[in-house]
C-alpha positions as CSV (number, residue, x, y, z in Angstrom):
1,Q,73.5,14.0,57.5
2,E,74.0,11.0,59.5
3,D,70.2,9.9,59.5
4,L,68.9,7.0,57.8
5,P,68.4,7.6,53.9
6,L,65.5,9.1,52.8
7,E,64.4,6.2,50.3
8,Y,64.4,3.7,53.6
9,V,62.4,5.9,55.7
10,R,59.8,6.6,53.1
11,K,59.3,2.6,52.4
12,V,59.4,1.9,56.1
13,L,56.7,5.0,57.1
14,G,54.8,5.2,53.7
15,G,53.9,7.8,51.3
16,D,51.6,9.7,53.3
17,K,54.1,11.2,56.3
18,L,55.8,14.0,55.9
19,I,59.9,13.6,56.0
20,G,62.2,16.5,56.3
21,I,66.0,16.2,56.1
22,S,68.3,18.3,57.7
23,T,70.6,20.3,55.6
24,H,73.6,22.9,56.5
25,N,73.6,24.8,52.9
26,A,72.3,24.9,49.4
27,E,73.9,22.1,48.0
28,Q,72.8,19.8,50.5
29,A,69.0,21.3,50.5
30,R,69.1,20.6,46.7
31,E,70.0,16.9,47.2
32,A,67.0,16.4,49.6
33,E,64.6,17.7,47.6
34,A,66.0,15.3,44.7
35,A,65.6,12.8,47.3
36,G,61.9,13.6,47.6
37,A,62.3,15.3,51.3
38,D,58.8,17.3,52.1
39,Y,60.6,19.9,53.9
40,I,64.2,21.2,54.8
41,G,65.4,21.5,58.5
42,F,68.5,24.4,58.2
43,G,70.6,25.0,60.8
44,P,72.1,25.5,63.3
45,L,70.8,28.9,62.4
46,F,72.1,30.4,65.5
47,P,74.3,29.1,68.4
48,T,72.8,26.4,70.4
49,T,73.8,24.1,73.3
50,T,71.1,21.6,72.3
51,K,73.4,19.3,70.7
52,D,76.6,19.6,68.8
53,A,75.6,20.6,65.4
54,G,78.8,22.3,64.3
55,P,79.1,26.4,64.1
56,H,76.1,28.3,63.4
57,L,75.0,29.4,59.7
58,G,73.6,32.4,59.9
59,T,70.8,34.1,58.0
60,E,72.7,34.6,54.6
61,R,73.0,30.9,54.4
62,L,69.6,30.6,55.2
63,R,68.6,32.8,52.2
64,Q,70.7,30.9,50.3
65,T,69.5,27.7,51.0
66,L,65.6,29.0,50.8
67,S,66.6,30.5,47.0
68,A,68.2,26.8,46.0
69,V,64.9,24.6,46.4
70,A,61.0,24.9,46.4
71,L,60.3,23.2,49.8
72,P,59.4,25.1,53.0
73,V,62.9,25.6,54.8
74,L,62.3,25.4,58.9
75,A,65.2,27.0,60.6
76,I,66.7,25.3,63.4
77,G,69.3,25.9,66.1
78,G,69.1,28.7,68.6
79,I,65.6,29.6,68.2
80,T,64.5,31.8,71.0
81,I,62.0,34.6,71.3
82,D,64.7,36.9,70.7
83,T,66.0,35.1,67.6
84,L,62.7,34.1,66.0
85,G,61.8,37.5,64.3
86,E,65.5,37.4,62.6
87,A,65.0,33.9,61.2
88,M,61.0,34.6,59.8
89,Q,62.2,38.1,58.6
90,A,65.2,36.1,56.7
91,G,62.8,34.2,55.0
92,A,62.3,30.9,57.4
93,D,59.0,29.1,56.6
94,G,59.2,28.1,60.0
95,V,61.1,27.2,63.3
96,A,61.8,23.8,65.1
97,V,62.5,24.9,68.8
98,I,63.6,22.9,71.4
99,S,65.6,24.4,74.3
100,A,63.9,27.5,74.6
101,V,60.4,25.6,75.5
102,L,62.3,22.2,77.5
103,S,64.2,24.7,79.4
104,A,61.5,27.2,80.6
105,P,59.6,27.1,83.5
106,D,56.9,27.1,82.2
107,P,57.3,25.8,78.8
108,G,53.7,26.1,77.8
109,A,53.8,29.9,78.6
110,V,56.7,29.6,76.1
111,A,55.4,27.7,73.5
112,R,52.2,30.5,73.3
113,D,54.7,33.4,73.0
114,L,56.4,31.6,70.2
115,I,53.5,30.7,68.2
116,K,51.9,34.6,68.8
117,R,55.3,35.9,67.9
118,I,55.5,33.7,64.3
119,S,51.9,35.0,63.5
120,T,52.9,38.4,64.4
121,V,56.6,38.3,62.4
122,G,55.6,35.7,59.7
123,S,57.8,35.0,56.7
124,T,59.4,37.4,54.4
125,T,59.2,34.4,51.5
126,N,57.7,35.0,48.6
127,R,58.7,31.7,46.9
């Protein structure tokens, strides 16, 4: 919510780039959609140590956000091989992962495992 305004970023990057806006609730997601975002980042879904993003929001608020917008919603915050299924089953269209990959002894193996798990679990979103 402290990033550059979407309209400014769109002018700098042009209309052919995908731009997402991080949100923490359905109202912010609706505002991001109305402003012209291409996708929504929602979180932190689970507890995370990557950055101080505030308290984790949980899957119920993710579901509320999913039902508020037509844009793809990516879950972020505390996504690991253990929490990925819960995020996808709650309806996330995708996930953003940082520390689970970067803190692993073999980041490539973890990334492959996450991709494999995503294709197995999939999203339950029927929007």
